[in-house]
Every structure is written in structure tokens, then in C-alpha cells.
C-alpha positions in Angstrom: -37.8 15.8 -28.7 -40.2 13.0 -27.8 -38.2 12.3 -24.7 -39.1 15.7 -23.3 -42.8 14.8 -23.4 -42.1 11.6 -21.6 -40.1 13.3 -18.9 -42.8 15.9 -18.3 -45.5 13.3 -18.3 -44.0 11.4 -15.4 -42.5 14.3 -13.5 -43.8 14.5 -9.9 -42.3 18.0 -9.2 -41.5 21.1 -11.1 -39.1 20.2 -13.9 -36.8 22.3 -16.1 -35.6 20.7 -19.3 -32.3 21.8 -20.9 -32.7 21.3 -24.7 -30.0 21.4 -27.3 -30.2 23.6 -30.5 -33.6 25.4 -29.9 -35.4 26.7 -32.9 -37.2 30.0 -33.5 -36.0 31.7 -30.3 -34.1 34.9 -29.7 -30.3 34.3 -29.8 -29.8 36.1 -26.5 -31.7 33.4 -24.6 -29.6 30.6 -25.9 -26.6 29.5 -23.7 -23.1 29.5 -25.0 -23.3 25.8 -25.4 -26.3 26.1 -27.7 -28.9 25.0 -25.2 -32.0 26.5 -23.7 -33.8 25.8 -20.4 -37.6 25.3 -20.7 -40.1 25.0 -17.9 -43.8 24.3 -18.4 -45.6 26.3 -15.7 -48.7 25.3 -13.8 -49.4 28.6 -12.2 -52.7 30.0 -13.5 -51.5 33.6 -13.7 -48.4 32.6 -15.7 -50.5 30.4 -18.0 -53.0 33.2 -18.6 -50.2 35.7 -19.4 -48.5 33.4 -21.8 -51.8 32.7 -23.5 -52.6 36.5 -23.8 -49.1 37.3 -25.1 -49.1 34.2 -27.4 -45.4 34.0 -26.6 -43.4 32.2 -23.9 -42.0 34.2 -21.0 -38.2 34.5 -20.6 -36.9 34.6 -17.1 -34.0 33.7 -14.9 -34.1 32.5 -11.3 -34.8 35.1 -8.6 -31.4 34.8 -7.0 -27.9 35.9 -7.8 -25.5 33.1 -8.7 -24.0 31.6 -5.6 -26.7 33.0 -3.3 -29.4 30.8 -1.8 -32.7 30.5 -3.6 -35.3 32.9 -2.2 -38.2 31.1 -0.5 -40.4 34.1 -0.2 -40.7 37.5 -2.0 -39.1 39.2 1.0 -35.9 37.1 0.5 -35.3 38.3 -3.1 -32.2 40.4 -3.3 -33.2 44.0 -3.8 -30.7 44.3 -6.7 -32.8 41.8 -8.7 -36.0 43.8 -8.0 -34.3 47.0 -9.1 -33.0 45.4 -12.3 -36.3 44.2 -13.7 -38.9 46.2 -15.7 -41.9 45.1 -13.7 -42.8 43.1 -10.6 -46.2 41.5 -10.4 -48.1 42.1 -7.2 -49.1 38.5 -6.7 -48.2 35.6 -4.3 -45.9 37.8 -2.2 -46.7 36.1 1.1 -46.6 32.6 -0.4 -43.6 30.3 0.1 -42.0 29.3 -3.2 -42.5 25.8 -4.5 -39.6 23.4 -4.4 -36.8 24.2 -6.8 -37.3 22.4 -10.1 -35.5 19.3 -11.1 -33.1 20.1 -14.0 -32.8 17.5 -16.7 -30.6 17.9 -19.7 -31.9 16.2 -22.8 -29.3 15.6 -25.5 -28.0 12.3 -26.7 -28.3 11.1 -23.2 -30.6 12.2 -20.4 -28.7 13.8 -17.5 -30.3 14.9 -14.2 -28.4 18.0 -13.0 
């Protein structure tokens, strides 16, 4: 929706948008309430990968629900690293950026 472009245009930190009724996406990435979280990345590696694949990347956060967010690669729970297909050897010594703002765009705009 147009409001998504406006939110992203004025966002001053990483922002995740929760959108209702996404189109042309795999059903297993849509939440039970019919919504989908979308984040536009600024990282050059991620942008390049998305461009090469010509598809968006699907991911979840690098923490188990209820656990604190990992601030470095070393803080990621080993169960997560064992459960993925591949881990990119990049930015392992860099601290994570601030967690993103989460904004749900539906009939109203809600900051979560």
C-alpha cells in the first residue's frame, strides 16, 4: 500500500512492515492472521544476493522466541545455526544493528 512507501521514506532506523493479505508469496511464509513481515535491507551483500536470485529472501530472527536478541554472531544460539541450510561467513565480528521498528499496516497504522 502507498502508506508503506511513506513509512519507509521517513524511517530513521531499520523498519519491518507487517502487511495484510500479501500476494504471490508462498503460503508457508504467511502468518495465521494472513499477514507478512517485510523488511527492505540496506546491507550490500543482501541486496546483491536478492538481485542475483531475483527473489526476496525469507528469514526469521536469529533468536529463539523469548530469548534475548543476539548482538553478535557468537551470541546466536547453536540450535539455530544447526537448523539452517547455510551460514554466510560475513560480518561475524560486527555488532548487530539496532532491532527494527515493527509497524503493522492495515486499516490503521500500529507501531509494535
